[in-house]
C-alpha positions in Angstrom: 138.2 50.2 38.7 135.2 49.5 40.9 131.8 50.4 39.5 128.4 50.8 41.2 124.9 50.1 40.2 122.5 53.0 40.3 121.0 51.6 43.5 124.4 51.4 45.2 125.3 54.8 44.0 122.1 56.2 45.4 122.8 54.7 48.8 126.3 56.1 48.8 124.9 59.6 47.9 122.1 59.3 50.4 119.3 59.7 47.8 116.7 57.4 46.3 117.4 55.3 43.2 114.9 57.4 41.3 116.8 60.6 42.1 120.1 59.0 41.1 118.6 57.9 37.8 117.3 61.4 37.1 120.7 62.9 37.9 122.3 60.4 35.5 119.7 61.0 32.8 120.4 64.8 33.2 124.1 64.2 32.7 125.2 65.1 36.2 127.3 61.9 36.3 128.2 59.4 33.5 126.8 55.8 33.4 127.5 52.9 31.2 126.1 49.3 30.8 128.1 46.5 32.3 128.5 43.0 30.7 125.1 42.0 32.2 123.4 45.0 30.8 123.0 46.8 34.1 123.5 50.5 34.3 126.6 51.3 36.4 128.7 54.3 37.5 132.5 54.1 37.5 133.8 54.7 41.1 136.0 57.6 40.1 133.1 59.4 38.4 130.9 58.8 41.4 133.6 60.1 43.8 134.0 63.2 41.7 130.3 63.8 41.6 129.9 63.2 45.4 132.7 65.7 46.1 131.3 68.4 43.8 127.8 67.8 45.2 129.0 68.1 48.8 130.8 71.3 48.0 127.7 72.8 46.3 125.5 71.7 49.2 127.9 73.3 51.7 127.6 76.6 49.8 123.8 76.5 50.0 123.6 75.7 53.7 123.4 78.1 56.6 126.5 79.5 58.2 128.0 77.2 60.9 131.3 76.0 62.1 130.1 72.4 62.3 131.3 70.6 59.1 129.7 67.1 59.2 126.1 67.6 58.2 123.6 64.8 57.9 120.4 66.0 56.3 117.5 63.6 57.1 114.1 63.1 58.6 113.1 63.3 62.3 112.0 59.8 63.3 111.5 60.3 67.0 111.2 63.1 69.6 111.1 62.2 73.3 110.6 65.2 75.5 111.2 65.3 79.2 110.9 68.0 81.8 114.3 69.6 81.0 115.9 67.5 78.2 114.8 65.9 75.0 116.1 63.1 72.7 115.8 63.7 68.9 116.4 60.9 66.4 117.2 61.6 62.8 117.5 59.1 59.9 120.0 60.5 57.4 120.4 57.9 54.6 121.8 54.8 56.3 122.8 56.8 59.4 120.7 57.0 62.5 121.7 59.9 64.7 120.6 60.7 68.2 120.9 64.1 69.8 120.3 65.0 73.4 119.1 68.6 73.6 117.1 70.8 75.9 113.3 70.7 75.8 113.4 74.4 75.0 115.5 73.7 71.8 112.9 71.2 70.6 110.1 73.6 71.2 111.9 76.6 69.7 112.7 74.6 66.5 109.3 73.0 66.4 110.8 69.6 65.9 108.2 66.9 65.1 108.4 63.4 63.6 108.3 63.5 59.9 109.9 66.9 59.4 113.3 67.5 57.6 116.2 68.3 59.9 120.0 68.3 59.7 122.1 66.6 62.3 125.5 68.3 62.6 128.2 66.3 64.2 131.3 67.9 65.8 133.5 65.6 67.9 131.0 63.8 70.1 128.3 66.4 69.9 125.3 66.2 67.6 123.6 69.5 66.8 120.2 69.7 65.1 119.1 72.3 62.5 115.6 72.5 61.3 115.4 72.3 57.5 
């Protein structure tokens, strides 16, 4: 069975290594030491945790028909006369959404704020966190 270091698990979960360590210390998922003494998570345990975590996150989010949510941080906002381009870094994923200028103003989107990119087919929707 494949196992992952805390750092690898954190990247897969889209959180920092510190957060993954705190979750492991709190017993949210099991870890063990490998032959080299590194703390690792068994792949099956990590998959179960990721699935449960995603289900819990989905229950806490706002109501929407868009399923693929990528919470992250706004890294760029380029506003034109009518349209705007919003870039969000969500873990290892960079998402770009083309929206109206009015949407950016209404949501108050700025670089550095939390936002969620929601992807449905080829469309990327942005929710302010």
